[in-house]
TORKOL-4160 file (C-alpha; in steps of 0.2 Angstrom, whole numbers, padded with zeros to 4 digits, m for minus):
254
<pt num="1" X="0000" Y="0000" Z="0000"/>
<pt num="2" X="0006" Y="0018" Z="m0004"/>
<pt num="3" X="0005" Y="0032" Z="0008"/>
<pt num="4" X="m0009" Y="0040" Z="m0002"/>
<pt num="5" X="m0021" Y="0024" Z="m0001"/>
<pt num="6" X="m0033" Y="0019" Z="0011"/>
<pt num="7" X="m0040" Y="0002" Z="0015"/>
<pt num="8" X="m0056" Y="m0002" Z="0006"/>
<pt num="9" X="m0071" Y="m0009" Z="0017"/>
<pt num="10" X="m0073" Y="m0028" Z="0018"/>
<pt num="11" X="m0083" Y="m0035" Z="0004"/>
<pt num="12" X="m0086" Y="m0049" Z="m0008"/>
<pt num="13" X="m0075" Y="m0053" Z="m0023"/>
<pt num="14" X="m0076" Y="m0066" Z="m0035"/>
<pt num="15" X="m0061" Y="m0074" Z="m0043"/>
<pt num="16" X="m0060" Y="m0083" Z="m0059"/>
<pt num="17" X="m0044" Y="m0094" Z="m0060"/>
<pt num="18" X="m0038" Y="m0097" Z="m0078"/>
<pt num="19" X="m0020" Y="m0102" Z="m0081"/>
<pt num="20" X="m0015" Y="m0103" Z="m0100"/>
<pt num="21" X="m0007" Y="m0120" Z="m0100"/>
<pt num="22" X="m0019" Y="m0135" Z="m0101"/>
<pt num="23" X="m0013" Y="m0152" Z="m0107"/>
<pt num="24" X="m0029" Y="m0160" Z="m0109"/>
<pt num="25" X="m0038" Y="m0147" Z="m0120"/>
<pt num="26" X="m0026" Y="m0133" Z="m0125"/>
<pt num="27" X="m0034" Y="m0116" Z="m0125"/>
<pt num="28" X="m0051" Y="m0122" Z="m0116"/>
<pt num="29" X="m0053" Y="m0106" Z="m0107"/>
<pt num="30" X="m0056" Y="m0096" Z="m0122"/>
<pt num="31" X="m0064" Y="m0110" Z="m0132"/>
<pt num="32" X="m0081" Y="m0105" Z="m0139"/>
<pt num="33" X="m0095" Y="m0112" Z="m0128"/>
<pt num="34" X="m0113" Y="m0106" Z="m0134"/>
<pt num="35" X="m0105" Y="m0092" Z="m0145"/>
<pt num="36" X="m0094" Y="m0085" Z="m0131"/>
<pt num="37" X="m0077" Y="m0090" Z="m0124"/>
<pt num="38" X="m0079" Y="m0103" Z="m0110"/>
<pt num="39" X="m0072" Y="m0091" Z="m0097"/>
<pt num="40" X="m0086" Y="m0078" Z="m0101"/>
<pt num="41" X="m0099" Y="m0089" Z="m0092"/>
<pt num="42" X="m0091" Y="m0088" Z="m0076"/>
<pt num="43" X="m0087" Y="m0069" Z="m0078"/>
<pt num="44" X="m0105" Y="m0066" Z="m0081"/>
<pt num="45" X="m0111" Y="m0076" Z="m0067"/>
<pt num="46" X="m0101" Y="m0065" Z="m0055"/>
<pt num="47" X="m0106" Y="m0049" Z="m0063"/>
<pt num="48" X="m0124" Y="m0053" Z="m0061"/>
<pt num="49" X="m0123" Y="m0058" Z="m0043"/>
<pt num="50" X="m0130" Y="m0044" Z="m0032"/>
<pt num="51" X="m0118" Y="m0050" Z="m0018"/>
<pt num="52" X="m0101" Y="m0048" Z="m0027"/>
<pt num="53" X="m0092" Y="m0032" Z="m0027"/>
<pt num="54" X="m0078" Y="m0036" Z="m0039"/>
<pt num="55" X="m0075" Y="m0050" Z="m0052"/>
<pt num="56" X="m0056" Y="m0053" Z="m0054"/>
<pt num="57" X="m0048" Y="m0065" Z="m0066"/>
<pt num="58" X="m0031" Y="m0073" Z="m0061"/>
<pt num="59" X="m0022" Y="m0078" Z="m0076"/>
<pt num="60" X="m0004" Y="m0080" Z="m0082"/>
<pt num="61" X="m0009" Y="m0077" Z="m0100"/>
<pt num="62" X="m0011" Y="m0061" Z="m0109"/>
<pt num="63" X="m0024" Y="m0069" Z="m0121"/>
<pt num="64" X="m0034" Y="m0075" Z="m0107"/>
<pt num="65" X="m0033" Y="m0057" Z="m0099"/>
<pt num="66" X="m0039" Y="m0048" Z="m0114"/>
<pt num="67" X="m0054" Y="m0059" Z="m0116"/>
<pt num="68" X="m0058" Y="m0057" Z="m0097"/>
<pt num="69" X="m0057" Y="m0039" Z="m0098"/>
<pt num="70" X="m0068" Y="m0039" Z="m0114"/>
<pt num="71" X="m0082" Y="m0048" Z="m0104"/>
<pt num="72" X="m0080" Y="m0036" Z="m0089"/>
<pt num="73" X="m0068" Y="m0044" Z="m0077"/>
<pt num="74" X="m0054" Y="m0035" Z="m0069"/>
<pt num="75" X="m0036" Y="m0041" Z="m0072"/>
<pt num="76" X="m0025" Y="m0031" Z="m0061"/>
<pt num="77" X="m0010" Y="m0042" Z="m0061"/>
<pt num="78" X="m0004" Y="m0057" Z="m0071"/>
<pt num="79" X="m0001" Y="m0072" Z="m0061"/>
<pt num="80" X="0017" Y="m0077" Z="m0057"/>
<pt num="81" X="0023" Y="m0092" Z="m0067"/>
<pt num="82" X="0027" Y="m0102" Z="m0050"/>
<pt num="83" X="0008" Y="m0101" Z="m0047"/>
<pt num="84" X="0003" Y="m0106" Z="m0065"/>
<pt num="85" X="0010" Y="m0123" Z="m0066"/>
<pt num="86" X="0002" Y="m0141" Z="m0066"/>
<pt num="87" X="0006" Y="m0143" Z="m0048"/>
<pt num="88" X="0000" Y="m0125" Z="m0042"/>
<pt num="89" X="m0014" Y="m0127" Z="m0029"/>
<pt num="90" X="m0030" Y="m0116" Z="m0027"/>
<pt num="91" X="m0022" Y="m0110" Z="m0011"/>
<pt num="92" X="m0007" Y="m0104" Z="m0020"/>
<pt num="93" X="m0018" Y="m0094" Z="m0033"/>
<pt num="94" X="m0030" Y="m0087" Z="m0021"/>
<pt num="95" X="m0017" Y="m0083" Z="m0007"/>
<pt num="96" X="m0007" Y="m0073" Z="m0020"/>
<pt num="97" X="m0022" Y="m0064" Z="m0027"/>
<pt num="98" X="m0028" Y="m0058" Z="m0009"/>
<pt num="99" X="m0010" Y="m0053" Z="m0005"/>
<pt num="100" X="m0008" Y="m0044" Z="m0021"/>
<pt num="101" X="m0024" Y="m0034" Z="m0018"/>
<pt num="102" X="m0019" Y="m0030" Z="0000"/>
<pt num="103" X="m0002" Y="m0025" Z="m0004"/>
<pt num="104" X="m0005" Y="m0015" Z="m0020"/>
<pt num="105" X="m0022" Y="m0008" Z="m0018"/>
<pt num="106" X="m0025" Y="m0009" Z="0001"/>
<pt num="107" X="m0040" Y="m0019" Z="m0002"/>
<pt num="108" X="m0046" Y="m0032" Z="0008"/>
<pt num="109" X="m0062" Y="m0044" Z="0007"/>
<pt num="110" X="m0071" Y="m0053" Z="0019"/>
<pt num="111" X="m0078" Y="m0067" Z="0006"/>
<pt num="112" X="m0071" Y="m0074" Z="m0009"/>
<pt num="113" X="m0082" Y="m0083" Z="m0022"/>
<pt num="114" X="m0072" Y="m0096" Z="m0033"/>
<pt num="115" X="m0079" Y="m0097" Z="m0051"/>
<pt num="116" X="m0069" Y="m0110" Z="m0061"/>
<pt num="117" X="m0072" Y="m0108" Z="m0080"/>
<pt num="118" X="m0071" Y="m0126" Z="m0082"/>
<pt num="119" X="m0087" Y="m0128" Z="m0072"/>
<pt num="120" X="m0098" Y="m0115" Z="m0082"/>
<pt num="121" X="m0116" Y="m0120" Z="m0077"/>
<pt num="122" X="m0122" Y="m0111" Z="m0062"/>
<pt num="123" X="m0136" Y="m0101" Z="m0057"/>
<pt num="124" X="m0132" Y="m0084" Z="m0050"/>
<pt num="125" X="m0145" Y="m0086" Z="m0036"/>
<pt num="126" X="m0133" Y="m0100" Z="m0029"/>
<pt num="127" X="m0120" Y="m0087" Z="m0027"/>
<pt num="128" X="m0131" Y="m0074" Z="m0018"/>
<pt num="129" X="m0139" Y="m0089" Z="m0007"/>
<pt num="130" X="m0122" Y="m0094" Z="m0001"/>
<pt num="131" X="m0114" Y="m0077" Z="0002"/>
<pt num="132" X="m0130" Y="m0073" Z="0012"/>
<pt num="133" X="m0129" Y="m0088" Z="0023"/>
<pt num="134" X="m0110" Y="m0085" Z="0026"/>
<pt num="135" X="m0114" Y="m0068" Z="0031"/>
<pt num="136" X="m0128" Y="m0074" Z="0043"/>
<pt num="137" X="m0118" Y="m0088" Z="0050"/>
<pt num="138" X="m0100" Y="m0081" Z="0054"/>
<pt num="139" X="m0094" Y="m0099" Z="0060"/>
<pt num="140" X="m0095" Y="m0106" Z="0042"/>
<pt num="141" X="m0078" Y="m0106" Z="0034"/>
<pt num="142" X="m0083" Y="m0112" Z="0017"/>
<pt num="143" X="m0097" Y="m0116" Z="0006"/>
<pt num="144" X="m0095" Y="m0129" Z="m0008"/>
<pt num="145" X="m0107" Y="m0134" Z="m0022"/>
<pt num="146" X="m0112" Y="m0153" Z="m0021"/>
<pt num="147" X="m0123" Y="m0165" Z="m0029"/>
<pt num="148" X="m0127" Y="m0183" Z="m0025"/>
<pt num="149" X="m0112" Y="m0193" Z="m0029"/>
<pt num="150" X="m0115" Y="m0203" Z="m0045"/>
<pt num="151" X="m0106" Y="m0219" Z="m0038"/>
<pt num="152" X="m0108" Y="m0224" Z="m0020"/>
<pt num="153" X="m0090" Y="m0224" Z="m0013"/>
<pt num="154" X="m0095" Y="m0240" Z="m0002"/>
<pt num="155" X="m0095" Y="m0249" Z="m0019"/>
<pt num="156" X="m0077" Y="m0243" Z="m0023"/>
<pt num="157" X="m0061" Y="m0253" Z="m0021"/>
<pt num="158" X="m0043" Y="m0253" Z="m0018"/>
<pt num="159" X="m0031" Y="m0266" Z="m0026"/>
<pt num="160" X="m0019" Y="m0274" Z="m0014"/>
<pt num="161" X="m0006" Y="m0287" Z="m0016"/>
<pt num="162" X="m0008" Y="m0300" Z="m0030"/>
<pt num="163" X="m0024" Y="m0290" Z="m0036"/>
<pt num="164" X="m0033" Y="m0293" Z="m0020"/>
<pt num="165" X="m0048" Y="m0281" Z="m0019"/>
<pt num="166" X="m0050" Y="m0272" Z="m0003"/>
<pt num="167" X="m0066" Y="m0261" Z="0001"/>
<pt num="168" X="m0062" Y="m0243" Z="0000"/>
<pt num="169" X="m0074" Y="m0238" Z="0014"/>
<pt num="170" X="m0083" Y="m0248" Z="0028"/>
<pt num="171" X="m0099" Y="m0245" Z="0038"/>
<pt num="172" X="m0099" Y="m0249" Z="0056"/>
<pt num="173" X="m0111" Y="m0263" Z="0059"/>
<pt num="174" X="m0112" Y="m0268" Z="0041"/>
<pt num="175" X="m0102" Y="m0283" Z="0035"/>
<pt num="176" X="m0102" Y="m0281" Z="0017"/>
<pt num="177" X="m0109" Y="m0263" Z="0011"/>
<pt num="178" X="m0102" Y="m0267" Z="m0006"/>
<pt num="179" X="m0115" Y="m0280" Z="m0009"/>
<pt num="180" X="m0130" Y="m0270" Z="m0003"/>
<pt num="181" X="m0142" Y="m0259" Z="m0014"/>
<pt num="182" X="m0136" Y="m0242" Z="m0016"/>
<pt num="183" X="m0153" Y="m0236" Z="m0009"/>
<pt num="184" X="m0149" Y="m0243" Z="0007"/>
<pt num="185" X="m0132" Y="m0235" Z="0009"/>
<pt num="186" X="m0128" Y="m0218" Z="0017"/>
<pt num="187" X="m0130" Y="m0204" Z="0005"/>
<pt num="188" X="m0114" Y="m0196" Z="m0001"/>
<pt num="189" X="m0111" Y="m0181" Z="m0012"/>
<pt num="190" X="m0098" Y="m0175" Z="m0025"/>
<pt num="191" X="m0090" Y="m0158" Z="m0024"/>
<pt num="192" X="m0095" Y="m0151" Z="m0041"/>
<pt num="193" X="m0083" Y="m0136" Z="m0041"/>
<pt num="194" X="m0097" Y="m0124" Z="m0048"/>
<pt num="195" X="m0096" Y="m0113" Z="m0033"/>
<pt num="196" X="m0084" Y="m0111" Z="m0018"/>
<pt num="197" X="m0087" Y="m0097" Z="m0006"/>
<pt num="198" X="m0073" Y="m0096" Z="0007"/>
<pt num="199" X="m0068" Y="m0083" Z="0020"/>
<pt num="200" X="m0053" Y="m0073" Z="0016"/>
<pt num="201" X="m0046" Y="m0076" Z="0033"/>
<pt num="202" X="m0047" Y="m0094" Z="0030"/>
<pt num="203" X="m0036" Y="m0094" Z="0015"/>
<pt num="204" X="m0023" Y="m0082" Z="0023"/>
<pt num="205" X="m0023" Y="m0094" Z="0037"/>
<pt num="206" X="m0017" Y="m0108" Z="0024"/>
<pt num="207" X="m0033" Y="m0118" Z="0019"/>
<pt num="208" X="m0046" Y="m0117" Z="0005"/>
<pt num="209" X="m0060" Y="m0123" Z="0016"/>
<pt num="210" X="m0056" Y="m0122" Z="0035"/>
<pt num="211" X="m0065" Y="m0134" Z="0047"/>
<pt num="212" X="m0083" Y="m0129" Z="0045"/>
<pt num="213" X="m0089" Y="m0132" Z="0027"/>
<pt num="214" X="m0107" Y="m0132" Z="0023"/>
<pt num="215" X="m0116" Y="m0139" Z="0008"/>
<pt num="216" X="m0123" Y="m0128" Z="m0007"/>
<pt num="217" X="m0134" Y="m0141" Z="m0016"/>
<pt num="218" X="m0133" Y="m0139" Z="m0034"/>
<pt num="219" X="m0144" Y="m0146" Z="m0047"/>
<pt num="220" X="m0139" Y="m0164" Z="m0053"/>
<pt num="221" X="m0136" Y="m0163" Z="m0071"/>
<pt num="222" X="m0130" Y="m0146" Z="m0070"/>
<pt num="223" X="m0112" Y="m0152" Z="m0066"/>
<pt num="224" X="m0098" Y="m0153" Z="m0080"/>
<pt num="225" X="m0080" Y="m0152" Z="m0077"/>
<pt num="226" X="m0071" Y="m0148" Z="m0093"/>
<pt num="227" X="m0054" Y="m0155" Z="m0095"/>
<pt num="228" X="m0053" Y="m0165" Z="m0111"/>
<pt num="229" X="m0062" Y="m0163" Z="m0129"/>
<pt num="230" X="m0075" Y="m0176" Z="m0123"/>
<pt num="231" X="m0079" Y="m0165" Z="m0108"/>
<pt num="232" X="m0082" Y="m0150" Z="m0119"/>
<pt num="233" X="m0092" Y="m0159" Z="m0132"/>
<pt num="234" X="m0103" Y="m0165" Z="m0117"/>
<pt num="235" X="m0104" Y="m0147" Z="m0110"/>
<pt num="236" X="m0110" Y="m0142" Z="m0127"/>
<pt num="237" X="m0125" Y="m0154" Z="m0126"/>
<pt num="238" X="m0129" Y="m0148" Z="m0107"/>
<pt num="239" X="m0128" Y="m0130" Z="m0113"/>
<pt num="240" X="m0141" Y="m0133" Z="m0127"/>
<pt num="241" X="m0153" Y="m0144" Z="m0118"/>
<pt num="242" X="m0153" Y="m0137" Z="m0100"/>
<pt num="243" X="m0143" Y="m0121" Z="m0097"/>
<pt num="244" X="m0144" Y="m0110" Z="m0113"/>
<pt num="245" X="m0159" Y="m0099" Z="m0109"/>
<pt num="246" X="m0153" Y="m0093" Z="m0092"/>
<pt num="247" X="m0135" Y="m0092" Z="m0097"/>
<pt num="248" X="m0138" Y="m0083" Z="m0113"/>
<pt num="249" X="m0148" Y="m0070" Z="m0103"/>
<pt num="250" X="m0133" Y="m0066" Z="m0093"/>
<pt num="251" X="m0124" Y="m0060" Z="m0108"/>
<pt num="252" X="m0139" Y="m0053" Z="m0117"/>
<pt num="253" X="m0139" Y="m0065" Z="m0131"/>
<pt num="254" X="m0151" Y="m0076" Z="m0138"/>
């Protein structure tokens, strides 16, 4: 912070993390989905949210930065190369963004919304609902979008010595949960990555979740995580069959 700057009040920012390198599908963050770059849909959701004060794209790519600015996101910095590798973690990326904003702008925020470009299908109301709940319940450190798990983990296995199958999970009092009907097993949920809302203090303390994580129930069928060409082609089907009307309204297209 320079001597002429003052701290901004705490608020809510959305961060759209989009690195340039992708081995599974090169250029995926700017690949066209529904007539717009993939990243545009996450930016649009953040901008449409009444709870979000700023939408910031964290990227190491000048190309992605230019597209993000075109669709209304701020790109106040380019992400350092060490935070744009295959092994860089969300904590690296988000910690860097928060520290940069505090050091360079004197800006500090209370809540951070993660909007991954590779999980583009989300409703703006989900963001607002999650933020409202975290404001109302200060003990929540993080909220994550989830859907019912497509495959019960109680029917999953590890492979031991000599190809011996070993149950991944057990249930107290149940001898063979892997042989039970899935309807009789405890319900489990899959983290979709569509929306995470995290307290900035939690991130700065070294965690992307903290110890009190609450569920944001997303719609089954809305979750697509794009990493390969096959994933992208599936996303195109989901877009046209399920999400197109609402998403196109965000960008004022038909």
